C-alpha positions as CSV (number, residue, x, y, z in Angstrom):
1,M,-7.0,-17.8,3.7
2,I,-6.4,-15.9,6.9
3,Q,-2.7,-16.0,6.2
4,R,-3.2,-14.5,2.8
5,V,-5.1,-11.7,4.4
6,F,-2.3,-11.0,6.9
7,F,0.3,-10.8,4.0
8,F,-2.0,-8.5,2.0
9,I,-2.4,-6.1,4.9
10,F,1.4,-5.3,4.8
11,L,1.3,-4.4,1.1
12,L,-1.7,-2.1,0.4
13,T,-0.2,1.3,1.0
14,T,0.0,2.8,-2.4
15,L,-1.7,5.6,-4.2
16,N,-2.4,7.5,-7.5
17,S,-3.4,10.7,-9.2
18,S,-5.3,11.8,-12.3
19,G,-2.5,13.6,-14.1
20,S,0.0,12.1,-16.6
21,T,3.1,12.2,-14.5
22,L,3.6,12.9,-10.8
23,N,6.5,15.2,-9.9
24,N,8.5,14.1,-6.9
25,D,8.4,17.7,-5.6
26,S,4.6,17.7,-5.6
27,I,2.6,18.3,-2.4
28,A,1.4,14.6,-2.6
29,N,5.0,13.3,-2.7
30,R,6.2,15.7,0.0
31,V,3.4,14.6,2.4
32,F,4.0,11.0,1.5
33,T,7.7,11.2,2.2
34,L,7.1,13.0,5.6
35,I,4.6,10.3,6.6
36,Y,7.1,7.5,5.8
37,E,9.8,9.4,7.6
38,Q,7.3,9.4,10.5
39,N,7.4,13.2,10.7
40,L,3.7,13.2,11.2
41,T,3.3,16.7,12.6
42,E,4.9,18.3,9.6
43,A,3.1,15.9,7.2
44,E,-0.3,17.0,8.6
45,K,0.7,20.6,8.4
46,I,1.6,20.4,4.7
47,Y,-1.4,18.2,4.0
48,T,-3.8,20.7,5.7
49,S,-2.4,23.7,3.9
50,G,-2.1,22.1,0.5
51,K,-5.0,19.6,0.3
52,D,-7.1,22.0,-1.9
53,E,-4.4,21.6,-4.5
54,L,-4.8,17.8,-4.5
55,N,-7.3,15.8,-6.5
56,E,-9.9,13.7,-4.7
57,F,-7.8,10.6,-4.9
58,Y,-4.8,12.1,-3.2
59,R,-6.9,13.8,-0.5
60,T,-8.5,10.5,0.3
61,F,-5.2,8.5,0.3
62,L,-3.0,10.9,2.2
63,N,-5.6,11.6,4.9
64,L,-6.0,7.9,5.5
65,D,-2.3,7.2,5.4
66,L,-1.6,10.0,7.8
67,H,-4.2,8.9,10.3
68,W,-3.1,5.2,9.9
69,W,0.5,6.1,11.0
70,K,-0.8,8.3,13.8
71,Y,-2.7,5.3,15.1
72,R,0.1,2.8,14.2
73,T,2.8,4.8,16.2
74,T,0.6,5.5,19.3
75,Y,-2.3,3.0,19.5
76,S,-4.1,5.7,21.4
77,K,-7.9,5.5,21.7
78,E,-8.1,9.0,20.3
79,N,-6.2,8.2,17.2
80,S,-8.0,4.8,16.9
81,D,-11.4,6.5,17.0
82,K,-10.3,9.1,14.4
83,L,-9.0,6.5,12.0
84,D,-12.2,4.4,12.4
85,Q,-14.4,7.5,11.7
86,L,-12.3,8.5,8.7
87,I,-12.6,5.0,7.2
88,D,-16.3,5.1,7.6
89,A,-16.6,8.6,6.1
90,S,-14.4,7.6,3.1
91,I,-16.4,4.6,2.0
92,L,-18.0,5.5,-1.3
93,P,-21.8,5.1,-1.8
94,E,-21.2,4.0,-5.4
95,T,-18.3,3.0,-7.6
96,D,-19.4,3.8,-11.1
97,T,-16.0,4.9,-12.5
98,Y,-12.6,3.3,-12.7
99,E,-11.0,5.9,-10.4
100,K,-13.8,5.6,-7.8
101,K,-13.1,1.8,-7.7
102,M,-9.4,2.4,-7.2
103,R,-10.2,4.9,-4.4
104,Q,-12.5,2.3,-2.8
105,I,-9.7,-0.3,-3.0
106,I,-7.5,2.1,-1.0
107,V,-10.2,2.8,1.6
108,R,-10.9,-0.9,2.0
109,S,-7.2,-1.7,2.3
110,Y,-7.0,0.6,5.4
111,Q,-10.1,-1.0,6.8
112,L,-8.4,-4.4,6.3
113,R,-5.3,-3.3,8.2
114,Y,-7.3,-1.6,10.9
115,D,-9.6,-4.6,11.4
116,K,-6.5,-6.8,11.6
117,K,-5.1,-4.7,14.5
118,K,-8.5,-5.0,16.2
119,F,-8.7,-8.7,15.6
120,N,-11.9,-8.2,13.7
121,I,-11.8,-11.3,11.4
122,F,-15.2,-10.8,9.9
123,G,-14.3,-7.2,9.0
124,M,-11.1,-8.3,7.5
125,L,-12.7,-11.0,5.3
126,S,-15.4,-8.5,4.2
127,A,-12.9,-5.9,3.2
128,R,-10.8,-8.5,1.3
129,S,-13.9,-9.6,-0.5
130,D,-14.7,-6.1,-1.6
131,I,-11.2,-5.6,-2.8
132,R,-11.3,-8.8,-4.8
133,D,-14.6,-7.8,-6.5
134,L,-13.4,-4.3,-7.3
135,I,-10.3,-5.6,-8.9
136,A,-12.4,-8.0,-10.9
137,D,-14.5,-5.1,-12.2
138,I,-11.5,-3.0,-13.1
139,E,-10.0,-5.8,-15.2
140,K,-13.0,-5.6,-17.5
141,E,-12.5,-1.9,-18.1
142,A,-10.0,0.1,-20.2
143,P,-7.9,2.2,-17.7
144,P,-8.4,5.9,-18.2
145,F,-4.9,6.8,-17.0
146,T,-1.3,6.5,-18.4
147,G,2.2,6.8,-17.1
148,D,2.9,6.8,-13.3
149,E,-0.8,6.8,-12.5
150,Q,-1.6,3.6,-14.3
151,K,1.6,1.9,-12.9
152,L,0.5,2.7,-9.4
153,F,-3.0,1.3,-10.1
154,E,-1.3,-1.8,-11.6
155,S,0.8,-2.3,-8.5
156,Y,-2.4,-2.8,-6.5
157,V,-3.6,-5.5,-8.8
158,I,-0.1,-7.2,-8.8
159,M,0.1,-7.3,-5.0
160,Y,-3.4,-8.7,-4.6
161,Q,-3.1,-11.3,-7.3
162,Y,0.4,-12.4,-6.2
163,I,-0.9,-13.1,-2.7
164,E,-4.1,-14.7,-3.9
165,N,-2.2,-17.1,-6.0
166,I,-0.1,-18.4,-3.2
167,N,-1.2,-21.9,-2.0
168,F,0.1,-22.3,1.6
169,F,-0.9,-25.9,1.6
170,A,1.0,-27.0,-1.5
171,N,4.4,-26.5,-3.0
172,A,3.3,-23.7,-5.4
173,K,5.9,-21.0,-4.8
174,K,7.7,-20.9,-8.1
175,S,4.9,-20.4,-10.6
176,E,5.6,-18.5,-13.8
177,A,2.7,-16.1,-13.2
178,R,4.1,-15.1,-9.8
179,E,7.6,-14.7,-11.3
180,K,6.3,-12.3,-13.9
181,K,4.6,-10.2,-11.2
182,L,7.8,-10.0,-9.2
183,K,9.7,-8.9,-12.3
184,R,7.1,-6.2,-13.1
185,M,7.4,-4.9,-9.5
186,E,11.2,-4.9,-9.9
187,K,10.7,-2.5,-12.9
188,F,8.5,-0.3,-10.7
189,A,11.2,-0.2,-8.0
190,E,13.5,1.3,-10.6
191,E,11.2,4.1,-11.4
192,D,11.9,7.7,-10.4
193,N,8.5,8.2,-8.8
194,V,9.0,8.1,-5.0
195,I,5.6,6.6,-4.2
196,L,5.8,3.9,-6.8
197,N,9.4,2.8,-6.0
198,T,8.6,2.8,-2.3
199,V,5.6,0.6,-2.7
200,A,7.5,-1.7,-5.0
201,D,10.5,-2.0,-2.8
202,F,8.4,-2.8,0.2
203,F,6.4,-5.4,-1.6
204,L,9.6,-7.0,-3.0
205,A,11.3,-6.9,0.3
206,R,8.5,-8.7,2.1
207,M,7.8,-11.3,-0.6
208,Y,11.5,-12.3,-1.1
209,Q,11.8,-12.6,2.6
210,K,8.6,-14.4,3.4
211,I,7.4,-16.2,0.3
212,E,10.3,-16.7,-2.1
213,D,12.8,-17.8,0.6
214,K,15.3,-15.3,-0.7
215,P,16.0,-13.1,2.4
216,E,19.3,-11.9,0.9
217,V,17.3,-10.4,-2.0
218,G,14.7,-9.0,0.3
219,L,17.4,-7.4,2.4
220,E,18.6,-5.3,-0.5
221,H,15.2,-3.8,-0.9
222,F,15.0,-3.2,2.9
223,K,18.3,-1.4,2.7
224,I,16.9,0.9,0.1
225,L,13.9,1.7,2.2
226,T,15.9,2.3,5.4
227,R,18.4,4.6,3.6
228,K,15.5,6.5,2.1
229,Y,13.5,6.6,5.4
230,P,16.1,6.3,8.2
231,T,13.5,7.4,10.9
232,N,10.9,4.8,9.9
233,K,11.0,2.2,12.7
234,T,8.8,-0.3,10.9
235,F,11.2,-0.6,8.0
236,A,14.1,-0.9,10.4
237,E,12.4,-3.7,12.3
238,Y,11.6,-5.6,9.2
239,Q,15.2,-5.2,8.0
240,A,16.6,-6.6,11.3
241,E,14.2,-9.5,11.0
242,C,15.4,-10.2,7.5
243,E,19.0,-10.0,8.6
244,E,18.4,-12.7,11.2
245,N,17.2,-15.1,8.5
246,I,20.3,-14.9,6.5
């Protein structure tokens, strides 16, 4: 179970909006791209000046993602404390709508990643349990969004269910259900939306490398990511790791 949590931590870095289609020139996408290029100063500048034009979902996500990368690239106490405080402040007192539940999944995903870095096993398991319950609730509801927004929401569910269905103690790596999830994410990787295709490529790269024993396929997705974000050291490190396994 702990291994599942570790894999899930790498994957939950997606987002969404409440419109019908997200333009790749939007403030949200510009900030997202700068974050993944690790140009954090400029990303924070654009986020701060443009956050009032973002809906609540994007304000929550981008602020968390920005502070995550500030912490992830420095591990300073100052950035650690700011991220910790932001996560606490972003936890919703109630999740009575579909969108609030998705926002809560994002908050808990950053909590999960942060607790992993802090070796807080209890916190990790608690966050994972919350994510599981929220997804279970959402599956009972009719999604209120369409287009890119719903695909991004769906990518969260796919990532979680794929990881949850892996049995590390049995030879269960070729199930039909998991194969369908991979194919669905491959469709997302072909989308024009920069956030959706980035999330999908990262998921596919890691899963083909680590779970499906197809590092050569994973490498193709890593190459897409490193071409798109040549200054992202994390993607470069994972690509090098993948190349060593071929």
